[in-house]
N, C-alpha and C positions, 0 to 999 in steps of 0.2 A: 213280616208279620210280627216278629219279636219286637221290633222298634215300635210298631203300632200298639202292641199290648203294653209296652213300657210307658208310652205316652198316655194311654187310657188309665193305667194305674196311677200315674203321677197326677193326672187331672182329677181322678177320683179322690186322691188324698188331699189335694188342694181344696176341693169342694166340701170335704167332710169337715163338719164343725166340731165333732167330738171324736175321741179316740178310744172307743170301747174295744177291748181285745177281740170280741167276736166280730166286730165290724171291719177289722183290719183285713186287708187282702193277703194273698199268699206270699207277698214280699215284705211283710211288716216285721216279722221276727226271724231274722236270718243272719248268719255270719256273712261277711263281705264276699267270701269265696264261693258261697252257694247261690248268690243272686242270679248269675247267668243260667245255672241249671234249673232253678225254680222258674225263671222266665221261659226257658225252653219247654219245660214240662207244662206250664200253664198255656203256652201258645199251642203246643201240639194237642193238648186236651180239647181246646176250643175249635180246632180245625182238623177234623178227621181225615180229609183228603191229604193234607200235608203230612199227617202222621203216617198214613199208609205209604206215601211216596218216600218218606224218610226211612221207614222200615225196609222197603224194597231196595232202596239204594245201599243201605248198610249191608243187607244180605248179599247183594250183587258184588260187593267188594271182597268177600271172603275167598272166593275161588282165584281171582287174579293175584291177590296178595300171597296166597299159598303157592301158586305156580311160579311166581317171580322170586320166591324164596324170601320175601320181605317179612312175612309172618307165617310160620308153619302152623297148620291147623289140622286137626283130626279129620279124616275123610267123612266120618259121621256128621260132624258139624257142618262141613261143606255141603253134604247132601241135605241136611235139615234146612240150611240157609237157601239152597236152591229150591226146595219144596215150598218154603215159606214165600219166597219171591214169586214163584209161579202162582201160588194161591192168591197172593195180593194182586197180581196181574189179571188173573181170571175174575176176581172180585170187581176190579175197576172196569173190565169189559162188560160184565153182567149188570153192573150198577153204574151207569155213566156219571151220575151225580157225585160219586166217590172219586172220580178222576181229578187230579190236580189240574186246574186251568191256569195257563200261563198268563 
């Protein structure tokens, strides 16, 4: 999805005949190091099912990383991540159009 968004942005820039600051996309005024993060933000904002799946997967990582001793985390954070992951899972069951299709 990020590659598709980057290609769309590149095509939009090439088709644009003038460079008004307001017409420029989210990638126009950035430092080189921020471009991947802006692209990720833009992609997740346009694809809510992908955002939900990403949030769920990040939350699901907290407990195993803590149990394996890779990254120690507060039990409250682990509980909050578990709750958030469960709520996202319930949301995708209740609203099938929000489920990420492979």
